[in-house]
C-alpha positions as CSV (number, residue, x, y, z in Angstrom):
1,M,95.5,71.1,133.8
2,K,94.6,73.1,130.7
3,Q,92.2,71.4,128.3
4,P,93.0,71.5,124.6
5,S,91.0,73.9,122.5
6,L,88.4,72.4,120.2
7,L,88.6,75.4,117.9
8,P,91.0,75.4,114.9
9,P,94.0,77.6,115.3
10,P,93.5,81.2,114.1
11,R,94.5,82.0,110.6
12,R,97.5,84.2,110.1
13,R,96.6,87.5,108.5
14,P,99.2,89.3,106.3
15,A,100.3,92.7,107.5
16,A,98.0,95.5,106.3
17,I,99.3,97.3,103.2
18,A,99.7,101.0,103.8
19,I,97.9,103.2,101.3
20,S,99.9,106.3,100.4
21,P,98.5,109.8,100.0
22,E,99.7,109.7,96.4
23,Q,97.5,106.6,95.7
24,I,94.5,108.3,97.3
25,A,95.2,111.5,95.3
26,K,95.4,109.6,92.1
27,R,92.1,107.8,92.7
28,A,90.4,111.0,93.9
29,Y,91.5,112.7,90.7
30,E,90.1,109.8,88.7
31,L,86.8,110.2,90.5
32,W,86.8,113.9,89.9
33,L,87.4,113.4,86.1
34,G,84.6,110.8,86.0
35,Q,82.3,113.4,87.5
36,G,83.1,116.0,84.8
37,C,85.5,118.0,86.9
38,P,83.1,119.8,89.2
39,S,84.4,122.1,91.9
40,G,83.7,121.8,95.6
41,H,83.9,118.0,95.9
42,E,87.5,117.6,96.9
43,T,86.9,116.2,100.4
44,E,84.1,113.9,99.2
45,N,86.3,112.5,96.4
46,W,89.3,112.1,98.8
47,L,87.2,110.2,101.3
48,E,85.6,108.0,98.6
49,A,89.0,107.2,97.1
50,E,90.4,106.3,100.6
51,R,87.4,104.0,101.2
52,E,87.8,102.3,97.9
53,L,91.5,101.7,98.3
54,Q,91.0,100.4,101.9
55,A,88.3,98.0,100.7
56,Q,90.5,96.9,97.9
57,S,93.4,96.3,100.3
58,R,91.2,94.3,102.7
59,A,89.9,92.2,99.8
60,R,93.5,91.5,98.7
61,E,94.4,90.4,102.2
62,L,91.5,88.0,102.4
63,V,92.3,86.6,99.0
64,A,95.9,86.1,99.9
65,V,95.0,84.3,103.1
66,D,92.4,82.1,101.5
67,L,94.0,81.3,98.2
68,D,97.7,81.7,98.5
69,E,98.2,78.0,99.4
70,E,96.4,77.0,96.2
71,G,98.5,79.3,94.0
72,L,95.6,81.4,92.8
73,A,96.3,84.6,94.7
74,A,98.3,86.1,91.8
75,K,95.6,85.4,89.3
76,V,92.9,86.9,91.6
77,E,95.1,89.9,92.3
78,R,95.5,90.6,88.6
79,R,91.7,90.3,88.2
80,L,91.1,92.7,91.1
81,D,93.5,95.2,89.4
82,E,91.5,94.9,86.2
83,I,88.2,95.4,88.0
84,T,89.3,98.3,90.1
85,E,90.8,100.2,87.1
86,Q,87.4,100.5,85.5
87,P,85.2,103.4,86.6
88,A,82.3,102.6,88.8
89,P,78.9,102.7,87.0
90,R,76.9,105.8,87.7
91,S,73.4,105.5,89.2
92,P,70.6,106.6,86.8
93,T,69.0,108.3,89.8
94,S,72.1,110.3,90.7
95,L,71.6,114.0,91.1
96,E,75.1,114.8,89.9
97,P,75.7,115.4,86.1
């Protein structure tokens, strides 16, 4: 006879939100503008934009799972939008202008 599990049931995770090439291109363009429009950094900007958007998507998934039952997910998502629309601070030790 199978014994009952002592572990809580696993939490359901929402389906991953696909990130479109247009979203990545828009963020890469924002990064490029923030850098002063240098040439030769297209790949780095694309990959950084992709990483940022994936991290943002994962954070939203976690927030939705943890807070949706409390009705706070919408508020947190709006706040995430506000935060991610602001350019990231530049390091004072950065070699790029």
